[in-house]
N, C-alpha and C positions, 0 to 999 in steps of 0.2 A: 652694619648696625644690627643690634639685637634688641628685641623687645620681649619683655616677660609680663604677661597679664596676671595680676594677683587678685584672687577673690577668696578671702579668708572664710572658712566655714563658720566662724563666729558672727559674720555679717549676713544679712538677708541675701538670698541668691540674686545676682544682678540680672536684669532683663534689658538688653540693648545697650549695656555699658559695662566697663570694668571698674572695680573699686580702686585699683591702682595699676599703673603701668610703669615698669622700670625700663628705661630706654638708655642705651649707650650708643652714641653715634658721633660723627665728626662735624655735622652741619645741623644747626637748628634753624628751622623755618617758622617765622611768626606769620600767621595768616590773618589778614584783616577781616573784619566783619563783612560777611556777604549776605545780601538779601536776594530777592528774586528779580534783580535788574537784568533786563535783556541787553543786547548789544547797543541799543539806542538810549540806554539809561532810564528805561521805563519799567515799572514793576509789572512782571508778567504773572498772570494767574490771579484768580479772585478767591480761591479757597486756600485754607492752610496747607493741605497736602500738595496742591500745585505749587505754592510758593516755597514750601519746604524742599521739594524736589529740585526746584530751580536754584535755591540758595545753596543747597548741598552740592549740586553740579558746579556752581560757580566757585565754591570753596575748593573742590577737587581739581578744577581747571587751574586755579592759582597754584595749588600744590604740585600738580604735574608739570607746570611751567617751571617750577623750581627744581624739578628732577625727582619728585617724590611720588609715592603711591598711597592709596588709602591705608595700607598696613603700617605706614610710617607715622600716622597720626598718633600723638601721645595724649593730647587734650583737646576737647571741643566744648565750647559753651554755646548753648542755644538760648537765645533771648526771644521770648514769645510775648505778644501783647495780650494773650489770653491762655493761661495755663490750663484752665478747665477745658477749653477747646482742644488744646494740645493733648490732654489726657483722653478726651473723647476719640481723637484720631490716632492714638498711640499705636494701635496695631498696624494701621496703614502707613504711618510714618516709619515704623520699624521695618516694614516690608520695603519701603522706598530706600531706606538706609542700606539694607542688605543687597538690594539690586544695584545700587550705585557704589557702595563702599565695601561690601563684603561683611564678614562676621568677625574680623579682628577689631573689636570695639575699643576705642580709646577711653580714658577717664572722661566722664561727661557730667555736665550739670545743665539743668533747665531753669532759667530765671525769668520771672514775669516782670515786664517793664511797662510803663505807662504808654510809651509810644517809641517808635524808631525814627531814624533820620527822615526817611520818606514816610509820610503819613499813611500811604496805602500799604506799606510793608507790615506783614503779620508776624514775620519771623526773621531772625538774623543768626548766622553761625560764624563764630571765629574759633581760632585754635592755634596749636603749634605742632610741629612734626620734627622728628629727628631723622636725618638722612645718613646713610653710610658715608 
């Protein structure tokens, strides 16, 4: 599989995402929305950064179980119950992303939602990846 991250100079410089990802691969993996659920099905963490780290780790666990790595991610959508809080914590969330997933950023979007399936959840991530 090959991926090419495209960030045209005519667009604002991306921070923590790529404007476009061209991916060629033989297997597409659709990753279900992951929140900060622990192994017992309970939301772990009270803060947005704690929940983000757990939700991302859960997403990457599902990806690895399918045979992929963070570099294989082509698209991730972040659903947040409070985009203002997400922006406030953006630097820390970016650090957590780099620690867990590296710097090969997928195409991304952050969307504010009224609530998530579990009322305690503050953030959910879903996406897809292309594997070799």
